[in-house]
N, C-alpha and C positions, 0 to 999 in steps of 0.2 A: 383544473384537469387530473386524468388520474395518471400514476408514473412511470404506467404503462405505456402512454400515448406520447409522452416526451420524446423528443427527437433529438437524439445526442450522440456525439463523436461516439465511436470505438476501437478509435486507435490516435497515435498523435505520437511525434517525435521529438528527441533534444538531442543536444551536438553529441551526445555517440550512444543513445539507446532509441529505438521501437518500444511503443510501449504502446498494448493493444490489449482487449477484452480477450479471454478465454475462449479457444475453441476446439472441438473436438478432432483427437490427435494429439495432443499439445501433453498428453498426458505421460507419455518416452520420457521426456525431458524434463519434464518437472522431476519425477521419480528420480531419475539422477543424478538431479541437483541434491534431491533430497538424502538420499544416499553418501552422495561427497560431502557433505556438511554436515551428520551427524550428530558429530564431537560435540559440534559448536553449536546447535538446536538445539541440542538436546536439555540445556541451559534455561531455553526461553520459554518454549515451541511445546505447546503438550503432544499434538499428531506425533512430532519426531520422538516419543515413545512408543507410538505404533506401529506394529510391525504389517508395515502399509504392500501390498503387490503394486504390480504397474497394475493390474488392471483396476488394484481401487483407487488408484491416484489418476486416473482418466475416468472413472467413474467420479467421481467429484471436481473435477474438472467441467465434463459436461454437467454438471450441477449448478457451478458455477457460470457456466456458460449460458442454463438457463434463465437462473438467477437475474444476469447481466441484463435480458432479453427483459425482463416481469423488472427490470429495476427496483426489486429487492436489496440486490449490493452488487457492487461494482466493483470486481474483484479485476485485476492488471496485470498483466507478464510484460516480465521485462527482457529486451534483444537486444543484443550487443548491436551495434550499425553494422562494422565490417565485417563481423562474422557469423549473426544473424544466431547466433548460440543466445539458448536460455541461459540468466543470470540469477535472477533473483523475481518474488514476487511480493505485489503489494495494491494497493485499490482504496478502495472509500465504502466502509464497513459502518455499521448502526444507524442506517440511514433515515432521519426524519424529514421527509420531501415538505410538510408545514413549516418546519424552518429551517429549510435549506442546511441542516446537520450532518457532518459527516464526520466518520474518525479514518484516519491515515494508516496503515496498518502496510508492516513489511518484512521481508527477511531475505537476505542475498546468498546466493551459494558462496560456500565460504575460499573458492576458489580465485573468486573475484572481489575479494573484502580487502578494506584498506585503501581503494584505489580513486574513492569517493561516487562510486553508480548510484551508490543506493539516495546520496544527500542531490546529487542531481534529478532522480527522478521522483524523490520526492517533489523538488521543487516544480518539477515540471507537473505533478500532480496539484498541486498547489496553484500554478496556473490554469491550469486545465478544469480544473471544482468551482476558481471565481468567475472566469471568463466563459466557459459554456456552459456548468449549470449552475452558476446565481448563487452560490454556495454563501450563505451567510457569517456560518461558524463551522470552521476545522479542528479537532482534536486530533493527538496524539499522546496516547495514554502507553506508561511502560513501567516497568519494577523499577523503584527508585535507585536499585544498583545496576543498572543497564545503563553504563555512563557512554556505550559506541549508541546506543538510541536515543540519550539523551543529548547527544550532541547533535543529531542529524535536525531532533529538533529545535535546538537553539542556532544551529546554524541559517532554519530557515526562518527565522525570527518569531516562533511561538514564543508565548507567554506560559512559563511557567505559574499555572493559576491554583493549585492547589499539592497537598501530597494526601495521599488518604492512607492513614497508617494502617495496619494492620485488615490490609483489603482484601490479601486474596491467599490463599493457602500455596506454599511455594510448590514447585513441580515435585519433587522428592516428596510431599508430602511431613516433610519436617517440621517448619514452622510458618508462622505467618510474614507476609512482605506487603510493603508498602508500594503506594502506585502514585507514581508523577501524573498530573492530565495537566498538560499542553494545550493551548487554544490559542488560533488565531483569527479573526474575525474582519467581516467585510469594511469597515470603518478602517481598522488596522492597514488592510492590504491596501486598500486606495491610497492611502501618506504614505506607503513604504515602498520607493524608490528600489530597495532589492529586488523587489517582487517583480520588477517588470516583468507584462508577460511577452515580451518577445525578447525575453534576452536568452531562455533558454533554445528560440527558435521552434517553439511550439506546433506543430502543424498538425490539422485534425482531419479527420477522415469521417463523415456520418455514416451512421449505421445504414445499413438496404436487406436487410432481411426480411 
């Protein structure tokens, strides 16, 4: 089956979060979060070094919306259940539908950092990927010195498979950096009660555009 024909949920919930695909109009909230988090994001995220207007971010959101519909990239936005505020971005990227392999990426609004929201979101996305997308392999790749990102991967039982030496040029272009490759596979997921699908009360809704 062509990926574009796959009927998959475009939103789900965890204990404290609503998680869904991007929609036109989300650019305002995402732009505000980027602006509020630039100091932290600039350390790890190339996009934080680009002077983006609200219109630029909205255009990116709309491109992400289309990519989700075409099943080319499954970006997911995180919203606080109680307030409705946008608090971060994640998703399933670099997709290989033949293998059912996905890479999870993430960043959080610095005003919500340190409260466990991203760990909760990643756990929900893991559940979603295995239960709804029939994933066989999930990866998290991050800079070897990004300890917060590494802790999130390890907390969700991802295994460190490799450290790729001199894999990237640093954001400031001054040196080469190492990349950690964490992975979680279907057989590991099935045998690990920590990742039980219902633990985060993941509720899904199928796309209907």
